[in-house]
N, C-alpha and C positions, 0 to 999 in steps of 0.2 A: 614415813607417813603413809597411811592407807591411800588407795586409789580414789581419792575424792574427786568430785567434778573439777575442782581447781587444778589438781595434778593432771588429770586427763586433758584439760585445756592447755596447760603450760607445756605438756609433752609435745603438743603439735606446733609450738612456736619454733621458728627457725632461729639461727644465731642472731640475725639482724633484728628480728622481732623481740628477742630476749633483751637486747640492748635498748631498743626503742621503748619497750614497756617500762624499763627502769627509769628512763628519762621522763616518761609520761607520769610515773608515780612521784618523781621528784618535782613536778610542777605543782605549785600551790593552787593553780586554777582547777586541776583535776583531783588533787589529793592533799588534804591538810593533816594527815596522820603520819607522823614520823615512824610510828611503830609498824605501819603497813609497809613502808619502804624498807625498813630494817628486816622485817619478816621475809620480804621478797629476796633481799640480798642474802639471807641465810639459806634460801632454797636453791637459787640459781646455780651454785657450784655443782649441784647434783643433776642438772639437766642432761639428757632428757628423761632418764628412768626414775629419778627421785627414790632410790631404793636403800640409801644408807641408813643405818640405825641412828646416825647422828641427827637425822631430821624426824625422829619420833616426836609426837606432839608435846610430850612432857619435857623433852630436852629443849625444844624450841621455846616453850613457855618460859623455862628457867632463864634462857638467854635474853628473852624480851622483858621479863618481869623480876629478875633477880631471885632471891631466896623465898619469895612468897609462895604459899601453898598453891599447887596446881589447880586451876579452875577450868574445867572442860567447856563450860558455857562461854567463857571469854575467848577460848581458843576457837570454838566453832564460829563465833561472831567475826573473829579476825579472818578466818578462812573464807567466810561468806562475803565479807567486804572486799577482800582481794579478788575473789571470783567475779563479783559485779564490776569492779574496775577493769578487770581483764577483758570482759565482754564490751565494756565501753571503749576500751583501747582498740579493740578489733574494728569498731565502727569508724573511729578516727583514722586508723591505719588504712582501711579499705578506701576511704575518700582520698587520703593523701597519695595513694598509689593508683588512683583512678581519676586523673585530672579532668577527663571528659565528663564523667559523672559529677564531679565537684563543680565544674563550670555550669552544667545544666541546673544544678541545685542553686547555685548563686543567682543564675538568671531568674529562677522561679521566685526566690526571696525578694529580689529587687523589683520584679514586675508586680508581685502581689502588694508591694508597698507604694506603688505608683511611680517608681523611678524608671520610667519607660526608656528614656534616652540613655541613662547609665546602663540599663540592662542590655542595650543594643551592643555594647562592647563585649559582653559575654557571648552573644550570638556569633560575633565575628571571630572571637578567640576559639570558641568551640568548633566552628567550621574549619578553621585552620588546623586544629588538632585532628579532627576526623579525616581531613584530606591527607594528612601525613601519617595516619595510624596504620601500622603494618600488620599487627597481629589481629586476625579476625576470629571472634568468638560470638556467642549469643549476646554478650554485653555490648559489643560493638554495634550489632544490629538494633538493639534496644536504644542505645544512645543516639544512633543515627536517626531513628524514627522520632525520638523525643526532641532532638535538635530541630528536625523539620517541623514538628508540631509547635515548638517555641517560636520559630520564625513566622509561622502562620498566625499564632496568637499575637505576636508583636506587631505584625503588619495590620492585623484587624484593629488593634488599638490605635495605631498611628493614622489609619484611614477611616476612622469612625465616621459614619454618615457619608462615606464616599466608596461604597461597596463596589461600584463599577470599576474603579481604579484598582481595587484589591483583586478583583477577578482577573483583570488584565495582567497584573504583576505576578500574582502567586501561582506557582506550578502545583496545582492540587494533585495532579497525577503522580508527580514525584513523591509527594507526601504519602499518598496511599501505597505506592510501591514500596516505600521504606517500611510501612506498617506490615504489608504482605510478607516481605522478606523476614522481618522479625518473627512473625507468626510461623512462617515456614520452618525457620531454624528451630524454634522451640518445639513445634509439633513433631518434627522429624527426630530430634534428640530424644524426646519423651517416648515416642512410638518405638524407636529402635531399642531403647532400654527394655520396655515392656515385652517387645517381640522376642528379644533374646532370652529374657527370663522365662517366658512361656514355653520356649523350645527346650531350655535346659531342664525345667521341672515338669515338662509335659502337662501343662495346665492350659485349659481353653482360653482363647482370647478373641474378642469381637473385632475381626479385621474390617468389618464394614465401616468403622469409624474413619478409615483412611481412604474411603471410596472417592473423596473429592481431591486427593492430593495430586494425582497425575495432571488433571486439568488446571489445578491451582498453580502447580510448579512450572507448567509449560513455558510461560513467558520468560522465566529466569534461568532455566537450565541450559548449559552450553553457551552462556553469554559472557563467560570470563570470571564469574564469581565462583571461585573454587570451593569455598565452604559449602555453598548451596549444592554444587555439583557432587561433592563428596557425600554429604548427608543423603541426597536424593538417590544416588547410585547405590549406597549402602542399603537404603530402604528397598530398592528394586531387586538387589541381590538377594536379600532375605525373602522378599515376597515371591520371587520367581525362580531363584536358583540358577538363572541363566549365566553361562560363563562370560558372555560379553560384558556384563556389568562388573565382573571381577577384573577383567583386563582394562576396563575404563578406570577402575579404582587403582589398579596397579600403575597405570600411567600417571595418575595424579599423585600417587604415593612417591614415585620416583622423582617427580618434579618438585618435591617439597623444598622450599627455600627459607623456611623460618617464618613465613608470613601468616601461617595459620597456627593457632595456639596448640600446644602439645596435647592437651586432653582430647581434642578432636582427632589429631593424628594418631594418638594411642588407640582411640576408639576404632579408627580405620584399621590400624594394625591388627587389633583383636578380631574384628569381623572378617578380615582377610584370612587370618590364622584359622578361625573357626570354619570358614568355607573350605579351605585347603584340607583340613582334618576330616571334614565331612566327606569330601570327594575321595580322599585316601581310604576311608572306611568302606567305600563302595568298590574299591579295587582300582580306582583311576590313579595310577602311579605317577602320571605326569605332574601331579600337584605336590609331590615330595620336593622336587627342586624349587617349585614356586614358593612353598612354605619356607624353605631355607632362605630364599631371597628376602622374604618378608622379615624373617628374624635378623638377617645380616643388616638390613637397612634400619630396622628398629634399634638394634644395639649400636650401630655406627653413629646414629643421631641421638642416642640415649633418650629416645622417646618414651621408653618404658619406665623412666624414673619420675615419680611423683613426690615432690618435696624431698628429693634426694633419696627416695626409698624405692625398692624394686619389689614387685609382687612375687611372693614365693612360688605361686602356681606358674607364672610365666618363666621364672628362673628354671623351675623343674622341667617345663615343656621344652624349653630351648635345649637343655642338656640331653633329654631323652631323644628328641628328634635329631639333634646334631650327631649324637653317637650312632643312631640308627642309620643316618645318612653318610656315615664314614668320615665325619669331620672332627675326629678326636682331638687333634692338635688345637683347633679353634675353640672347641668346647672346654678343653683344659684351661686355656687362657681366660675364657669367659668366666668359668667357675671361680677362679682365684681373684680376678679383677673385681667382680661384683659381689663377692661374699659379704663385704662390709656394708653393702647397701640393702641387704635383706632386713626385714623387720627384726629388731633385736630379740624379741621373744621366740622367734622361730629359727633364727640364724643358724645356730649350730646343728639343729636337727636336719634342716633342709640341706645344708652344705654336706653333712656327713652322708646323707642318703645319696646325694649326687656323686660323691666320691666312691661310695660303694657300688653305684651303678656303673661307673667308669671301670673300677677294678673288676667287676663281673665281666664286662666286655673284653677286658684284657686277659680273661680266664684265670684271674687270681682269686679263685673262689674262697679259699680259706680266709684271706684278708678281707674280702667283701663280707663274709659271714661274721667275722669278729666285729665289724662296724655295725652291721644290721642288728645284731643281738643287743647292742647298746641303745638303739633308737627308741624313743618314746613318741607316741603319736599325739598330735594336738588337734586332729580332725578326723572324721570318718573317711574322708577322701584320701588323706595321707596314710591312714592305717591300711587301706587297700594297697597302696603303692608298696608299703613295707612288706605286706603279706605276699604280693605277687613276686617281688624280688627274692624274698626268702624262699619261696616255693621253687624258683628256678635254681637258686644256689644249692638247695638240698637235693634236687634232682641231679645236678652235675656232680655232687660229692657222694652220690649213692646213699643218702640218708633217707631211705624210703619209709622207714617206720615213723620218723618225725614228720616227713612230708604228708603221710596219710592222715596223721593227727591234725596237721595244719589245714589240710583240705576240708576236713569235716567241720572246721569252725567257720567256713566261709558264709553259709546261709545266715548265721546269726548277725554277722556284720553287714550283710547286704540288705537287711531289713530296715536299715536306718533311713529315715525320711530325708536326711540332708544329702543323700546321694542321688544323683540324677538317674532316671530310668535307663538312659543309654549306658551310663557307667555300670549300673547294676547288670544289665544284659551282657555287656562285654566281659565283665569279670565272672559272671556266672557260667558263661560258655567256657572261659579259660579254666576255671576250677573243675568243671565237668570233664572237659577233654583231658586235663592233667590226670584225673583219676583213671581214665581209660589208658593213658600213656604209661602210667606206672604198672597197671595190670598187664599191659602188653609187654612191658619190659621183663616181667617175670614169666609170662606164659605166651610166648610169641607164636603167631601163626600168620601165614601170608594172607589168609582170608580176612582175619580180624584187622591186620595192618591196612589192607586195601579199603576196608569199610571206614576205618578211622580217617585214612587219607582222603577219601572221597567226601566224607562229611565235613572235615575241616576245610578242605579246598573249596567246597561249595558255600561255606559260610563266609560272607563278604568280609567280616571283620570280627575280631575278638582280641582281648588283651594279649600282647606278646605273640601274635600270630606268626611273624617271620621266624622267631626263635623256635616256636613249636614245630613248624614245618621242617626246620633244619634238624630237629631231633628225630623226626620221623624218617627223614632221609638217611641219617646216620644209623638208625636202627635197622633199616632195610639193608644197608651196605654190610653191616656186621653179620647179618643172618644169611648172606648169599655169597 
């Protein structure tokens, strides 16, 4: 079956959701069509990829309707109906697994129908759940504010015409603090995302919109609410670049006990990673070990997994940085353990690239080249990874004619808009210096060698700089 919206949606269901959706379809309250349930049962054995020829629309139609001639309109309507029910299931599933939200909604229904005393039970139940709620995310802060608002609404109704008693009893300040915290969480999450994107793609951003945040956050930071502390210190780290905020975050990261939802901790891990990489690019080598600590804790707690899946870029970064840091044994274990958790469509390519990278570091250049030559790129970013590794392998094997041809192709690929300016600059420097290195290999002179050494040494960072400096040192040793 083609990648319809239905298949894209089902692809994201986990194993429990697959089973629950089948039960959902089997309930006559939600679905009265036996064909829809049968249709779904024909699909689910092929979860999550749904790529078997056995689920071509014509074959599915024959199983559902027998020998009658294929009718594409009927099949489209069936797919559309199942898609709509899948979206409806998501709504029920979200409420089922978010009891605080469900309690707040039950309260609203009861209150709006004048069942004020019955609705009071929901307020008590919701407060009990909030008190015992361990995982903090933006939804918690929203439900906390909403519950406070419901209490205020409830007491207003119970004390109608006795406002003086309401004023004495109700803690308006706490209600407003809950609203402020929810706003602060949502603002910082949104701002951090936009801030990071603006830096990656070198696009302007109006930072004046955050001018109020420092004074707004002041009453809440450092008061024991770790979610607010993490988001605020991430914002300050990006805004100022000051090391002290990195080490504040490092302390919070090390204290993680599962009480903060994984997406926030992953966001923290990514921002700490980016900060370390940025400092390394300026030559501040003390952030190499800091970065490896971030990676070790991220992997140890499996924070990098989202719905059981691992980002291919993080997988690649951990491998490259781990190898460059001399942690080959740990990297080998990581590569094998988490291969199965890479996105299925990229899994083999990324795994093979990382294996080739490890073989290159082991000086098994022929084996690395055999793998690299089989790689196909699925993004401009990944294509540059392949080209950089291929260039180094060809240099080590003395394949200078092929290397010269490869280096001439770099400008074409670096013009892609999907590549960040920083990545373009680092790769452009690498390819330019590589051309000079090859030329120097064939026509060596001390003066040319010193010029290239000075220029590369003064350049804070470019792709594969440690390897390049090593090749310059080897060249000098051979010629003296």
